[in-house]
C-alpha positions as CSV (number, residue, x, y, z in Angstrom):
1,M,86.7,122.6,144.4
2,S,87.2,118.9,145.2
3,L,89.4,117.7,148.0
4,P,92.6,115.7,147.2
5,Q,91.8,112.0,146.9
6,P,93.9,109.4,148.9
7,V,95.7,106.6,147.1
8,P,93.3,103.7,146.8
9,P,94.4,100.2,147.7
10,S,95.9,97.9,145.1
11,W,93.8,95.3,143.3
12,K,95.0,92.5,145.6
13,D,94.1,94.5,148.7
14,L,90.5,95.1,147.7
15,G,88.4,93.5,150.5
16,K,91.6,92.8,152.5
17,S,90.1,93.6,155.9
18,S,87.4,90.9,155.3
19,N,89.9,88.4,154.0
20,D,92.3,88.9,156.9
21,L,89.5,88.6,159.6
22,L,88.0,85.4,158.1
23,G,91.2,83.8,157.0
24,K,94.5,85.0,158.4
25,D,93.2,85.7,161.9
26,Y,92.2,82.0,162.3
27,P,95.5,80.0,162.2
28,F,94.1,76.4,162.7
29,H,95.6,75.0,159.5
30,G,99.0,74.4,161.1
31,T,101.8,75.6,163.4
32,S,104.1,78.4,162.4
33,L,106.9,80.3,163.9
34,E,108.7,83.5,162.7
35,V,111.8,85.2,164.2
36,K,113.1,88.6,163.1
37,T,116.3,90.4,163.9
38,K,117.9,93.6,162.6
39,T,121.5,94.8,162.5
40,P,122.8,98.4,162.8
41,S,123.8,98.3,159.1
42,N,120.1,98.1,158.0
43,V,120.2,94.4,157.3
44,A,117.2,92.5,158.6
45,F,117.0,88.7,159.0
46,K,113.9,86.6,159.2
47,V,113.7,82.9,159.9
48,G,110.3,81.3,159.4
49,G,108.8,77.8,159.4
50,N,105.3,76.2,159.1
51,R,104.0,72.7,159.7
52,D,100.8,71.7,157.9
53,S,98.3,70.1,160.3
54,K,97.0,67.7,157.6
55,S,100.0,66.6,155.7
56,G,102.6,67.1,158.5
57,V,104.9,68.7,155.9
58,I,107.3,71.2,157.4
59,A,108.5,74.1,155.2
60,G,110.8,76.9,156.2
61,D,113.0,79.7,154.8
62,I,115.7,82.2,155.8
63,E,115.6,85.7,154.5
64,A,118.1,88.6,154.5
65,K,116.9,92.1,153.5
66,Y,119.0,95.2,153.0
67,T,117.3,98.6,153.0
68,D,118.6,101.9,151.7
69,K,115.8,104.4,152.6
70,K,117.6,107.4,151.2
71,N,117.7,106.0,147.7
72,G,114.5,103.9,148.0
73,L,116.5,100.7,147.4
74,V,115.6,97.3,148.9
75,F,117.4,94.0,148.2
76,T,116.0,90.7,149.5
77,E,117.6,87.3,149.3
78,T,115.7,84.1,150.5
79,W,116.6,80.5,150.7
80,T,113.9,77.9,151.3
81,T,114.0,74.3,152.6
82,S,112.9,73.2,149.1
83,N,116.3,74.5,147.9
84,A,114.9,77.5,146.1
85,L,116.9,80.6,145.9
86,K,114.9,83.8,145.6
87,S,116.1,87.3,144.9
88,Q,114.2,90.6,144.7
89,L,115.5,94.1,143.9
90,E,113.1,97.1,144.6
91,L,113.6,100.7,143.6
92,E,110.9,103.2,144.8
93,N,110.5,106.9,144.2
94,Y,113.8,107.1,142.4
95,L,112.9,107.7,138.8
96,A,109.5,109.4,139.6
97,K,107.4,110.1,142.6
98,G,104.9,107.3,143.2
99,L,106.7,104.8,140.8
100,K,108.2,101.6,142.2
101,L,110.1,99.1,140.0
102,D,111.3,95.7,141.1
103,I,112.6,92.4,139.6
104,A,112.0,89.1,141.4
105,T,113.8,85.9,140.4
106,S,113.7,82.3,141.6
107,L,116.0,79.4,140.9
108,T,115.7,75.7,142.0
109,P,118.9,74.1,140.8
110,D,118.0,70.4,141.5
111,K,114.8,70.7,139.6
112,G,116.0,73.0,136.9
113,Q,113.2,75.5,137.6
114,K,113.6,79.2,137.2
115,S,111.4,82.3,137.0
116,A,111.8,86.0,136.5
117,L,109.1,88.6,137.1
118,L,109.4,92.3,136.3
119,N,107.0,94.6,138.2
120,A,106.0,98.2,138.0
121,I,103.7,100.0,140.4
122,Y,102.5,103.6,140.1
123,K,100.5,105.3,142.8
124,Q,99.0,108.8,142.8
125,S,95.9,110.5,144.2
126,G,92.9,108.5,143.2
127,V,94.7,105.8,141.2
128,H,96.8,102.7,141.9
129,T,98.0,100.7,139.0
130,R,100.4,97.7,138.6
131,G,102.0,95.8,135.8
132,A,103.9,92.5,135.8
133,F,105.7,90.7,133.1
134,D,106.5,87.0,133.6
135,V,109.5,86.3,131.4
136,F,109.5,82.5,131.4
137,K,105.7,81.8,131.8
138,G,104.1,82.6,128.5
139,P,105.6,85.2,128.6
140,T,102.6,86.8,130.2
141,F,101.8,90.4,130.9
142,T,99.4,91.1,133.8
143,T,98.0,94.5,134.7
144,D,95.5,95.9,137.2
145,T,94.2,99.3,138.1
146,V,92.1,100.7,140.9
147,F,90.4,104.1,140.8
148,G,89.1,105.7,144.0
149,R,87.0,108.8,144.7
150,D,85.1,109.8,147.9
151,G,85.3,106.3,149.3
152,F,84.1,104.6,146.1
153,L,86.4,102.1,144.4
154,F,86.5,100.5,141.0
155,G,89.2,98.0,139.9
156,A,89.9,95.7,137.0
157,E,92.6,93.1,136.2
158,T,93.6,91.4,133.0
159,A,96.3,89.0,131.8
160,Y,97.7,88.8,128.3
161,N,99.7,85.9,126.8
162,V,102.2,87.4,124.5
163,T,103.0,84.1,122.6
164,E,99.4,83.2,122.0
165,G,98.3,86.8,121.4
166,K,95.2,86.6,123.6
167,I,93.7,87.6,126.9
168,T,93.8,84.7,129.3
169,R,92.2,86.1,132.4
170,Y,90.1,89.1,133.4
171,A,88.3,90.3,136.5
172,A,86.6,93.4,138.0
173,A,85.5,94.7,141.4
174,I,83.6,97.6,142.9
175,G,83.5,98.7,146.5
176,Y,83.1,101.4,149.1
177,N,85.5,102.1,152.0
178,A,84.6,104.1,155.1
179,P,86.5,104.4,158.4
180,E,84.1,102.0,160.1
181,Y,83.0,99.6,157.4
182,A,83.9,98.4,153.9
183,V,81.8,96.7,151.2
184,T,83.4,94.9,148.2
185,V,82.0,92.9,145.3
186,H,84.4,90.9,143.0
187,G,83.8,89.3,139.6
188,L,86.5,86.7,139.2
189,N,87.4,83.9,136.8
190,N,86.5,85.8,133.7
191,L,83.4,87.2,135.6
192,K,82.1,83.6,136.2
193,T,82.5,83.7,140.0
194,F,81.2,86.5,142.2
195,T,82.1,87.2,145.8
196,A,80.7,89.9,148.2
197,S,82.1,90.9,151.5
198,Y,81.1,93.3,154.3
199,Y,83.4,94.4,157.1
200,H,82.2,96.5,160.0
201,R,84.3,97.8,162.9
202,V,81.9,98.7,165.7
203,S,84.8,99.3,168.2
204,A,88.3,98.3,168.9
205,D,87.2,94.9,170.2
206,A,84.0,94.4,168.2
207,V,84.5,93.6,164.5
208,Y,81.9,91.8,162.4
209,D,82.3,90.3,158.9
210,T,80.3,88.5,156.3
211,K,81.5,86.9,153.0
212,A,79.5,85.1,150.3
213,T,80.4,83.6,147.0
214,T,78.5,82.1,144.1
215,S,81.0,79.3,143.7
216,G,79.0,76.6,145.5
217,V,76.9,79.3,147.3
218,A,79.2,79.6,150.4
219,L,78.5,81.9,153.3
220,E,80.8,82.8,156.2
221,V,80.1,85.1,159.1
222,G,82.7,86.0,161.8
223,T,84.0,88.3,164.4
224,K,87.5,88.7,166.0
225,A,87.0,85.6,168.2
226,R,84.8,83.2,166.2
227,K,83.3,82.5,162.8
228,I,80.9,80.0,161.3
229,N,80.0,79.0,157.7
230,N,76.9,77.7,156.1
231,S,78.2,74.1,156.5
232,G,78.1,74.4,160.3
233,V,81.8,74.6,160.8
234,L,82.7,76.8,163.7
235,A,86.1,78.4,164.2
236,L,87.5,79.9,167.3
237,A,90.6,82.1,167.8
238,L,92.5,83.4,170.8
239,R,95.2,86.1,170.9
240,P,96.6,86.8,174.4
241,G,98.7,89.9,174.3
242,V,99.9,90.6,170.7
243,K,102.5,87.9,170.0
244,A,100.6,84.6,169.8
245,S,97.6,83.3,167.8
246,F,95.6,80.1,168.5
247,G,92.8,78.7,166.3
248,L,90.4,75.8,166.2
249,A,87.8,74.6,163.6
250,L,84.8,72.5,164.6
251,D,82.0,70.8,162.6
252,T,79.1,71.8,164.8
253,Q,76.8,69.3,163.1
254,R,79.0,66.4,164.3
255,L,80.0,67.4,167.8
256,N,79.3,64.0,169.3
257,E,80.4,61.7,166.5
258,I,83.4,59.4,167.3
259,S,86.4,59.8,165.0
260,P,88.4,56.7,164.3
261,T,91.6,58.8,163.8
262,G,91.3,61.2,166.7
263,P,89.1,63.0,169.3
264,T,85.5,63.9,168.8
265,Q,84.6,67.5,167.9
266,Q,83.3,68.0,171.5
267,E,86.6,66.8,172.9
268,K,88.5,69.2,170.7
269,L,86.3,72.1,172.0
270,E,87.0,71.1,175.6
271,T,90.8,70.9,174.9
272,F,90.7,74.4,173.3
273,K,88.9,75.9,176.3
274,K,91.5,74.5,178.7
275,S,94.3,75.9,176.5
276,Q,92.6,79.3,176.6
277,I,92.5,79.3,180.4
278,A,96.2,78.1,180.7
279,L,97.4,80.7,178.2
280,Q,95.6,83.5,179.9
281,L,97.1,82.5,183.2
282,C,100.5,82.4,181.6
283,S,100.1,85.9,180.1
284,L,99.1,87.2,183.5
285,N,102.1,85.7,185.3
286,F,104.8,86.0,182.7
287,G,103.7,88.7,180.2
288,P,102.9,88.2,176.5
289,V,104.4,85.3,174.5
290,T,107.7,86.3,172.9
291,S,107.6,84.4,169.6
292,E,106.9,86.7,166.6
293,R,104.0,84.5,165.3
294,S,102.9,81.0,166.4
295,S,99.7,79.1,166.0
296,V,98.5,75.7,167.2
297,S,95.9,73.6,165.5
């Protein structure tokens, strides 16, 4: 008699541990701040902003979310600095156990842009499937499914344009998840591009990761504190306490070159080291940083 199988991750979460460690955990692309509050009436507010380090563009949004856990209802309203008004209504485990329905709409009045996306997600033991219908784009129907058994995972995704009557995109993935490590291989872009990732958690503080792709033959290796790719670009990250993240990217092949628009790579490294020491002293004297999420390039 086989044991009950857990619900596998969704298609977009296949290889998520590797993607987070090599991407999300290194916030050197800009500065961001997020503040969250919650009222006694189950309404949560979130204000967020981000400044891109290259373009200098600042983008932000304010979000209000109402949650009714008893009936599985969530209503979210968001207003962005680009004057886009977004709404999302979610209903989970109401019609059937494991079934989640939601509709997401967006309206930008000054540009005359609008969108509406209908989503359905169904999760049961050993299977996780999703379907999305884009009303104004195509319209297009996208579906993906992931099957899991004894740690082994197999997933596939496809998109179908209703107006043209043809499949516009498809992809597949296989993987294996264990408590200490995960291996995932993706075939994307109509199986023209392949990526492979390996994630290994040795201990709470020692995590190692490797990711390779056939698109230009790129290789990236990293841990919680540093990563480097096959082009010689080294990235460093620091997280004092649990509330702040700091990141830095360096081209190790050009450490001593003089940049006409800014400091050399070596000077960037020395500045980052000084900020590490200062922030560690600040954490020891005053406790952890209180912002919800911030990053400095």
